[in-house]
C-alpha positions in Angstrom: 128.7 139.9 119.0 128.8 136.2 118.2 126.3 133.9 120.0 128.1 131.6 122.4 128.1 127.9 121.3 126.7 125.4 123.7 128.3 122.1 124.6 125.9 120.0 122.3 126.7 122.3 119.4 130.4 122.0 120.0 130.2 118.2 120.1 128.1 118.2 116.9 130.7 120.4 115.2 133.5 118.1 116.4 131.6 115.1 115.1 131.1 116.7 111.7 134.9 117.4 111.5 135.8 113.9 112.6 133.3 112.4 110.1 134.7 114.5 107.3 138.2 113.5 108.2 137.3 109.9 108.2 136.4 110.1 104.5 140.0 111.1 103.9 141.3 107.9 105.3 142.6 109.5 108.5 141.7 106.3 110.5 138.8 108.0 112.2 135.6 106.2 112.9 132.4 107.3 111.2 130.9 108.9 114.2 127.2 109.8 114.5 126.4 113.5 114.3 124.1 113.6 117.3 125.7 116.1 119.8 126.5 113.3 122.3 130.0 112.6 123.3 129.5 108.8 123.3 132.0 105.9 122.9 132.2 106.1 119.1 133.1 109.8 119.2 135.6 109.1 122.0 137.2 106.3 120.0 137.4 108.5 116.9 139.1 111.2 119.0 141.5 108.7 120.4 142.4 107.4 116.9 142.9 111.0 115.7 145.1 111.8 118.6 147.2 108.7 118.1 147.6 109.4 114.4 148.7 113.0 115.1 151.0 112.1 118.0 148.9 113.9 120.6 148.3 112.5 124.1 145.5 109.9 123.7 142.7 110.9 126.0 139.6 110.5 123.9 138.6 114.0 124.8 138.9 117.2 122.8 141.2 119.5 124.8 142.2 122.7 123.1 145.3 121.2 121.4 143.2 118.3 120.0 140.4 120.6 118.9 142.9 122.9 117.1 144.5 120.0 115.4 141.2 118.6 114.2 140.0 121.9 113.0 143.3 122.6 111.2 143.2 119.2 109.4 139.5 119.7 108.6 140.2 123.2 107.2 143.0 121.8 105.0 140.8 119.0 103.7 137.9 121.3 102.8 139.6 124.4 101.5 139.7 123.0 98.0 136.1 121.8 98.2 134.6 125.3 98.2 132.0 125.8 95.5 133.3 127.3 92.3 132.3 130.9 91.6 129.1 131.1 89.6 128.7 132.9 86.4 125.3 134.5 85.8 125.2 135.5 82.2 121.6 136.6 82.4 121.4 140.5 82.4 120.3 142.1 85.6 119.0 145.3 83.8 116.5 146.1 82.7 114.5 144.0 85.2 112.1 142.8 82.6 114.8 141.7 80.1 114.0 138.5 78.1 115.6 136.5 75.3 113.2 135.7 72.5 112.7 134.8 68.8 115.4 136.2 66.6 117.9 137.0 69.3 121.5 136.0 68.5 123.5 136.2 71.7 126.0 134.0 73.6 123.2 133.7 76.1 121.1 131.9 73.5 123.8 129.3 73.0 123.9 128.8 76.8 120.1 128.4 77.0 120.2 125.9 74.1 123.0 123.9 75.7 121.1 123.7 79.1 117.9 122.7 77.3 119.7 120.0 75.4 121.2 118.6 78.6 117.7 118.6 80.1 116.2 116.9 77.0 116.4 113.3 78.4 114.8 114.3 81.7 111.9 116.0 80.1 111.7 113.9 76.9 111.1 117.0 74.8 113.1 119.5 72.8 113.8 117.0 70.0 114.5 119.6 67.2 116.5 122.1 69.2 120.1 122.7 68.2 122.9 124.8 69.7 123.1 127.4 67.0 123.2 130.6 69.0 120.1 131.8 67.3 116.8 131.9 69.2 114.8 130.2 66.5 111.3 128.7 66.4 112.6 125.3 67.7 114.2 127.0 70.7 111.1 129.0 71.3 109.0 125.8 71.2 111.5 124.1 73.6 111.3 127.0 76.0 107.5 126.9 75.8 107.4 123.2 76.6 109.9 123.7 79.5 107.7 126.4 80.9 104.6 124.3 80.6 106.3 121.4 82.4 107.4 123.7 85.2 104.1 125.6 85.8 105.4 128.9 84.2 103.5 131.0 81.7 104.3 129.5 78.3 105.6 132.6 76.6 108.4 131.0 74.7 110.7 133.8 76.0 113.4 133.3 78.6 112.9 136.0 81.3 114.7 135.9 84.7 112.1 133.5 86.2 112.4 131.0 83.3 116.2 131.4 83.3 116.3 130.6 87.1 114.2 127.6 86.7 116.3 126.2 83.8 119.4 126.7 85.9 117.9 125.1 88.9 116.7 122.1 86.9 120.1 121.8 85.2 121.9 122.0 88.6 119.6 119.3 90.0 120.4 117.1 87.0 124.1 117.5 87.6 123.7 116.4 91.3 121.7 113.3 90.3 124.4 112.2 87.9 127.2 112.1 90.5 
């Protein structure tokens, strides 16, 4: 059974929805997300009601709440995270990619390391060849050392996860 939502949680959700809608230029004020139905939240509600042709009361009756949630759902439905692809094999559990391997996964590892090159100021001789060569092994070893991982030069699940996390973090910083 779902836990009932208290008044403060409901107001906080309402404020989140109104704030998100304000980014879409729906004439809403940028309300604080504090769980308090203060003047700024009431003004934002009134502006939303006016824009939607609802009775302007500055309160969130069921009709207003439903309209806000519907608009919020429409705005955010296309913002869902893309499905993720995890090309790293799940079995056997101790699987690793190492010197001499020629797999699509090696190309992906090399690409990720090349993208991280500027952040780490290493991996100068690595190329995206699809062959886990000595340069790739050395780049992996350097990456492992910089991240407190055992410097095996092999990409196991732990190293893979750290490379992906670092790459994802890099992507967020660039935006």
